[in-house]
C-alpha positions as semicolon CSV with decimal commas, in nm:
position;residue;x (nm);y (nm);z (nm)
1;A;1,704;5,442;-6,423
2;L;1,954;5,455;-6,132
3;P;1,995;5,749;-6,031
4;I;2,448;5,914;-5,988
5;S;2,414;5,906;-5,678
6;W;2,302;5,511;-5,681
7;K;2,532;5,436;-5,913
8;L;2,785;5,609;-5,783
9;L;2,685;5,441;-5,501
10;V;2,698;5,041;-5,619
11;S;3,003;5,139;-5,777
12;V;3,193;5,250;-5,435
13;R;3,102;4,918;-5,330
14;L;3,237;4,708;-5,617
15;A;3,566;4,937;-5,632
16;A;3,677;4,733;-5,304
17;Q;3,970;4,528;-5,367
18;C;3,889;4,569;-5,768
19;T;4,041;4,801;-6,026
20;D;3,859;5,045;-6,253
21;E;3,832;4,940;-6,529
22;R;3,664;4,578;-6,427
23;V;3,407;4,790;-6,259
24;N;3,289;5,014;-6,540
25;V;3,201;4,626;-6,717
26;I;3,026;4,476;-6,444
27;V;2,787;4,763;-6,348
28;K;2,770;4,890;-6,717
29;D;2,603;4,494;-6,717
30;L;2,455;4,524;-6,410
31;F;2,255;4,837;-6,468
32;A;2,128;4,670;-6,833
33;K;2,027;4,378;-6,604
34;Y;1,925;4,599;-6,370
35;P;1,833;4,990;-6,483
36;G;1,662;5,082;-6,136
37;V;1,664;5,054;-5,755
38;E;1,323;4,886;-5,697
39;A;1,461;4,645;-6,047
40;L;1,839;4,604;-5,783
41;A;1,535;4,612;-5,474
42;A;1,401;4,352;-5,559
43;A;1,605;4,069;-5,717
44;E;1,752;3,832;-5,442
45;P;2,085;3,848;-5,340
46;E;2,241;3,572;-5,557
47;D;2,133;3,686;-5,862
48;I;2,357;4,030;-5,788
49;E;2,645;3,833;-5,631
50;A;2,616;3,609;-6,009
51;I;2,684;3,965;-6,173
52;V;2,938;4,129;-5,911
53;R;3,177;3,831;-5,839
54;P;3,500;3,913;-6,035
55;C;3,519;4,156;-5,826
56;G;3,640;3,964;-5,520
57;L;3,375;3,968;-5,240
58;G;3,049;3,888;-5,388
59;K;2,906;3,721;-5,190
60;S;2,896;4,067;-4,935
61;K;2,920;4,285;-5,224
62;A;2,560;4,181;-5,343
63;R;2,454;4,150;-4,986
64;D;2,523;4,539;-4,930
65;I;2,372;4,641;-5,255
66;S;2,094;4,484;-5,160
67;K;1,981;4,579;-4,881
68;C;2,048;4,964;-4,996
69;M;1,876;4,940;-5,258
70;R;1,601;4,729;-5,028
71;R;1,670;5,022;-4,701
72;S;1,594;5,341;-5,015
73;E;1,248;5,207;-5,103
74;E;1,130;5,208;-4,725
């Protein structure tokens, strides 16, 4: 499972120009599909974007989330 610190990081990144209520729905879907750092790191940014798009700025948020997860594996 994704550690709480990583969940918080992802949630904060999604919160830019988005309501807390929407972030809560989006992260539930995101973490259900990608439950761990490894799963998110392996996901293509485009696949993450498909889930986070309703938060706005989907392309940049997906890119940032992907990069964070991939760096954590180094």
